[in-house]
C-alpha distance (Angstrom), angle and dihedral (degrees) to the residues before:
residue distance angle dihedral
M1 . . .
H2 3.80 . .
S3 3.82 91.0 .
V4 3.80 91.7 67.2
I5 3.82 97.4 44.0
V6 3.78 105.6 99.7
D7 3.80 94.4 -178.2
C8 3.79 139.6 -14.7
A9 3.77 124.9 -170.9
I10 3.78 143.9 154.6
Y11 3.81 118.3 -130.8
R12 3.80 121.2 -156.1
D13 3.77 121.2 -177.6
G14 3.82 89.4 -13.7
R15 3.81 94.2 -52.7
R16 3.77 129.8 110.1
T17 3.80 111.1 -117.9
Q18 3.75 139.6 176.7
G19 3.76 116.6 -98.9
P20 3.80 143.6 163.4
A21 3.80 115.5 -51.3
D22 3.80 90.7 -138.8
L23 3.81 111.2 89.0
S24 3.79 94.2 -142.7
D25 3.81 92.7 51.2
A26 3.82 91.4 45.3
L27 3.80 92.5 52.1
A28 3.80 92.7 45.6
E29 3.81 90.9 50.4
C30 3.82 91.5 50.0
R31 3.78 92.0 50.9
R32 3.77 91.4 48.8
A33 3.79 91.1 50.1
G34 3.79 91.3 52.3
E35 3.83 97.0 -157.5
A36 3.81 95.4 57.8
F37 3.80 136.7 85.7
V38 3.79 139.1 -179.7
W39 3.82 121.8 -125.9
I40 3.79 118.9 -160.5
G41 3.80 121.3 -174.7
L42 3.79 120.2 -162.0
Y43 3.79 132.4 -177.1
E44 3.82 119.8 -146.7
P45 3.82 97.0 -35.5
T46 3.79 122.9 -169.3
E47 3.78 122.4 -126.9
D48 3.80 92.4 -98.3
E49 3.79 93.0 46.3
F50 3.81 91.0 50.0
G51 3.78 93.4 45.3
Q52 3.81 97.3 89.0
V53 3.79 92.6 48.6
T54 3.81 90.0 49.1
E55 3.78 91.8 51.8
E56 3.80 98.0 43.5
F57 3.81 95.8 47.6
A58 3.82 96.6 35.1
L59 3.81 93.1 -126.4
H60 3.77 117.1 -173.7
P61 3.83 112.6 -101.4
L62 3.82 93.3 -131.3
A63 3.79 91.2 54.1
V64 3.80 90.5 45.4
E65 3.80 90.0 52.6
D66 3.80 90.6 52.1
A67 3.79 91.7 47.5
L68 3.79 92.6 51.8
K69 3.80 99.1 43.5
A70 3.80 96.1 40.5
H71 3.85 117.4 -173.8
Q72 3.79 89.4 111.9
R73 3.78 128.6 145.2
P74 3.82 117.8 -122.1
K75 3.79 109.1 -80.2
L76 3.78 146.9 144.7
E77 3.80 122.3 -128.5
V78 3.81 124.7 -175.3
Y79 3.79 118.4 -152.2
D80 3.79 132.0 174.6
D81 3.81 96.8 -98.0
S82 3.78 103.4 21.0
L83 3.77 149.3 22.1
F84 3.81 118.2 -124.0
V85 3.81 121.4 -157.7
V86 3.80 128.1 178.6
L87 3.81 120.9 -158.9
K88 3.80 128.9 177.6
P89 3.81 114.0 -146.0
V90 3.81 113.7 -162.9
E91 3.78 137.9 -155.2
Y92 3.79 126.9 -159.7
E93 3.80 123.5 -151.4
P94 3.81 105.8 -158.1
D95 3.81 92.8 -170.1
N96 3.81 91.7 58.6
D97 3.83 98.2 25.4
I98 3.80 90.2 -128.8
V99 3.79 127.1 145.5
S100 3.79 111.6 -158.1
A101 3.79 123.7 -172.8
G102 3.77 131.3 -156.0
E103 3.78 130.1 -176.0
V104 3.77 135.7 -118.5
M105 3.79 119.2 -169.0
V106 3.79 117.8 -164.8
F107 3.80 125.1 -164.4
I108 3.80 115.6 -171.2
G109 3.75 126.3 177.7
D110 3.76 143.2 135.6
S111 3.83 103.4 -19.9
F112 3.79 97.6 -24.6
V113 3.79 143.9 90.2
V114 3.80 123.5 -168.6
T115 3.79 119.4 -173.3
V116 3.79 123.0 -169.7
R117 3.80 118.3 -169.2
H118 3.80 128.2 -163.9
G119 3.81 121.0 -171.9
E120 3.78 131.3 13.7
Q121 3.79 95.2 -83.1
A122 3.82 121.5 112.0
P123 3.81 104.6 -0.9
L124 3.78 108.1 -149.8
A125 3.81 96.3 -140.2
A126 3.81 90.1 90.1
V127 3.81 90.7 51.3
R128 3.79 91.0 50.2
R129 3.83 91.9 49.3
R130 3.80 91.6 49.2
L131 3.79 91.9 50.0
E132 3.79 92.7 46.9
A133 3.81 87.2 55.0
E134 3.82 89.2 55.0
P135 3.81 107.1 53.7
E136 3.81 91.1 169.2
M137 3.79 88.1 64.8
L138 3.81 93.9 44.8
R139 3.79 90.5 54.0
H140 3.81 87.4 73.2
G141 3.81 88.8 70.9
P142 3.82 130.5 -141.1
A143 3.81 92.9 -15.0
A144 3.82 88.5 63.4
V145 3.80 90.1 56.5
L146 3.80 91.4 50.4
Y147 3.80 90.2 49.0
A148 3.82 93.0 48.8
I149 3.81 92.3 50.4
A150 3.80 93.2 47.1
D151 3.80 90.9 46.0
A152 3.82 92.2 51.1
V153 3.81 92.3 48.1
V154 3.81 94.2 48.2
D155 3.81 93.1 44.4
H156 3.79 88.5 56.1
Y157 3.81 88.5 50.0
V158 3.81 86.4 61.2
D159 3.81 90.6 53.8
V160 3.81 92.8 47.4
A161 3.82 91.5 48.3
G162 3.81 88.8 53.3
E163 3.81 92.0 50.5
L164 3.79 91.1 48.6
G165 3.80 89.8 50.0
T166 3.81 91.2 52.2
D167 3.80 92.6 49.7
L168 3.79 90.7 46.5
E169 3.81 90.1 55.5
E170 3.80 88.8 53.4
L171 3.79 90.4 48.9
E172 3.79 90.4 48.9
T173 3.82 90.5 51.8
E174 3.80 90.2 50.4
V175 3.80 93.5 49.6
F176 3.79 94.5 50.4
S177 3.79 96.1 41.5
P178 3.85 115.2 107.9
V179 3.81 92.0 -116.7
G180 3.81 109.6 24.3
G181 3.78 96.9 51.9
G182 3.76 91.8 66.1
S183 3.79 96.1 56.3
R184 3.78 113.9 122.2
H185 3.80 89.2 -136.3
T186 3.80 94.4 56.2
A187 3.81 95.9 85.0
S188 3.81 92.3 49.5
G189 3.81 89.6 48.5
I190 3.80 91.8 52.1
Y191 3.79 91.6 47.9
A192 3.82 91.8 48.6
F193 3.80 89.6 50.7
K194 3.81 90.0 50.9
R195 3.81 89.6 53.7
Q196 3.81 90.0 54.7
I197 3.79 90.5 52.0
L198 3.80 88.3 50.9
E199 3.81 89.7 52.0
F200 3.81 88.9 51.3
R201 3.81 91.9 49.3
R202 3.81 90.6 53.3
A203 3.80 87.2 63.1
T204 3.79 100.1 41.3
V205 3.81 108.6 35.3
P206 3.85 100.0 55.2
L207 3.81 90.8 48.7
A208 3.80 92.1 67.6
Q209 3.81 95.6 78.0
P210 3.85 96.3 49.0
L211 3.81 91.0 49.6
A212 3.80 90.6 46.9
R213 3.82 89.4 53.8
L214 3.80 92.0 47.5
G215 3.80 89.5 49.5
G216 3.79 92.3 49.8
D217 3.82 94.1 -118.1
L218 3.82 92.1 128.0
G219 3.78 94.7 48.4
G220 3.77 128.4 -113.9
R221 3.77 128.7 75.6
V222 3.80 124.8 -84.2
P223 3.83 112.3 -142.6
F224 3.81 119.3 -118.3
V225 3.82 89.9 21.8
P226 3.82 110.9 98.0
D227 3.78 119.9 -143.3
K228 3.81 92.0 -113.0
A229 3.83 89.1 61.1
R230 3.81 94.0 57.7
P231 3.82 96.9 84.3
F232 3.80 89.4 57.2
F233 3.80 92.1 55.1
R234 3.80 90.4 45.6
D235 3.80 88.3 55.4
V236 3.81 90.7 52.5
N237 3.79 89.4 47.7
D238 3.82 90.1 53.1
H239 3.80 89.4 55.1
L240 3.79 90.3 47.8
T241 3.81 91.0 50.4
R242 3.79 90.0 56.0
V243 3.80 90.0 48.5
N244 3.80 91.8 50.7
E245 3.80 91.3 48.7
S246 3.80 89.6 50.0
V247 3.80 92.5 48.2
E248 3.79 91.6 47.5
G249 3.79 88.7 52.4
L250 3.80 90.9 49.4
D251 3.79 90.6 50.2
R252 3.80 92.4 51.3
L253 3.79 91.9 45.2
V254 3.81 94.4 50.4
S255 3.82 88.9 49.4
D256 3.80 89.4 51.6
I257 3.81 90.4 48.2
L258 3.80 90.5 51.8
S259 3.82 90.7 49.6
A260 3.80 90.5 47.7
H261 3.78 91.0 49.7
L262 3.80 92.3 50.7
A263 3.81 89.4 47.9
Q264 3.80 89.3 50.7
M265 3.78 90.8 51.3
S266 3.82 90.5 49.5
V267 3.80 91.9 49.9
R268 3.79 91.5 48.5
Q269 3.78 91.2 49.4
N270 3.81 89.6 50.9
D271 3.80 89.4 49.9
D272 3.78 90.0 51.2
V273 3.79 91.9 49.1
R274 3.81 91.3 49.7
K275 3.79 92.0 49.2
I276 3.78 91.7 49.3
S277 3.81 90.4 47.6
A278 3.82 91.4 49.4
W279 3.81 93.5 50.2
A280 3.80 90.1 45.0
A281 3.82 90.2 52.4
M282 3.79 90.5 49.3
A283 3.79 90.6 49.5
A284 3.81 91.7 48.3
V285 3.84 94.5 66.7
P286 3.83 98.8 60.1
T287 3.79 89.4 36.9
M288 3.80 90.6 56.2
V289 3.80 93.9 46.7
A290 3.78 93.0 45.2
G291 3.79 89.2 48.4
I292 3.79 92.2 53.0
Y293 3.78 94.0 48.3
G294 3.75 90.7 44.5
M295 3.82 90.2 67.8
N296 3.80 116.3 105.1
F297 3.83 100.7 -121.3
D298 3.78 125.6 135.9
H299 3.77 97.0 -150.7
M300 3.81 109.2 58.3
P301 3.83 128.8 140.9
E302 3.80 113.4 -84.5
L303 3.79 91.8 -10.4
H304 3.79 94.4 144.4
W305 3.79 97.5 33.7
V306 3.83 113.1 118.0
W307 3.82 94.4 -138.8
A308 3.78 95.1 42.6
Y309 3.81 96.4 99.6
P310 3.84 98.8 48.3
T311 3.79 89.8 41.5
L312 3.81 91.0 53.2
I313 3.81 92.3 47.0
G314 3.79 90.6 48.8
A315 3.79 91.5 49.3
L316 3.81 89.9 51.5
V317 3.80 91.1 50.4
V318 3.80 91.0 50.3
L319 3.83 91.8 48.1
E320 3.81 91.6 48.6
F321 3.80 90.5 49.0
L322 3.81 91.9 50.6
L323 3.81 92.6 47.3
H324 3.81 90.6 48.6
R325 3.81 90.7 51.4
L326 3.79 91.1 47.8
F327 3.82 94.7 50.2
K328 3.79 91.9 42.6
R329 3.80 91.8 52.4
R330 3.82 91.0 51.4
G331 3.79 92.2 48.3
W332 3.77 97.3 -111.9
L333 3.77 93.1 122.0
């Protein structure tokens, strides 16, 4: 089990301290101290590796199942002895236009915090270091850890939304450029970008309700979260609301860009059809005349006239010139 434990520490009065290596003894000591808690961080544990933690902290089996299997949507579950929160940190690779999501599960209860991370996104070591540098925050107990993790995840959402917005501007420029918009790969690129926005929304939108509950906006009291911690969660929820509004705007804009691109393609196809029709009409005149004079009749107009041939060629040139002017004036050529 030690291979999956990223970090384990006891915090007293906002300071990291040494404590018993045994989880049961560490938890008992924290509960005796009153103002202390133990924080255990795990990375992709198996069922057997997570078994001791489950037993020592009396974690609910349904929450344990979710934490082990991952692939959960953001949510908040309240159990008798613990609070279970799922968050989905995301990373965006601008070079590949790929949004990838991980998962962070947080159990908080009486004098303990257990974090389970799946994926390489949002390592919690930075969050732990930041909290350890702010003992005043850590004095608030396990709820402070939950707030710090949620705040870090949502703050990174803001960064990812900004990167997506920048790439969408580049895509918009490409679509409306005279050359790039006609590429056959443009539509597939827009659709792929829309899928990445959808992946991002799967992480951000469902998190709004859990944060609203933690902030007290939906009424009722959430256990293990003191009333004085609610304003902090409301602040995180405000940031998330702005992210969701930004993502919704990006989604609408990319849909509009796709519609505009398809309209552009339709207009260009119509232009091509009109040009082909105009050239075909211009080719029809000499074809018709040549076809008539290609018939084997003895009695035809001006057949034996010396100037018949140059006159006919000149008439065809004049007709072609007039047709070209007509089609050009109407925008067909």
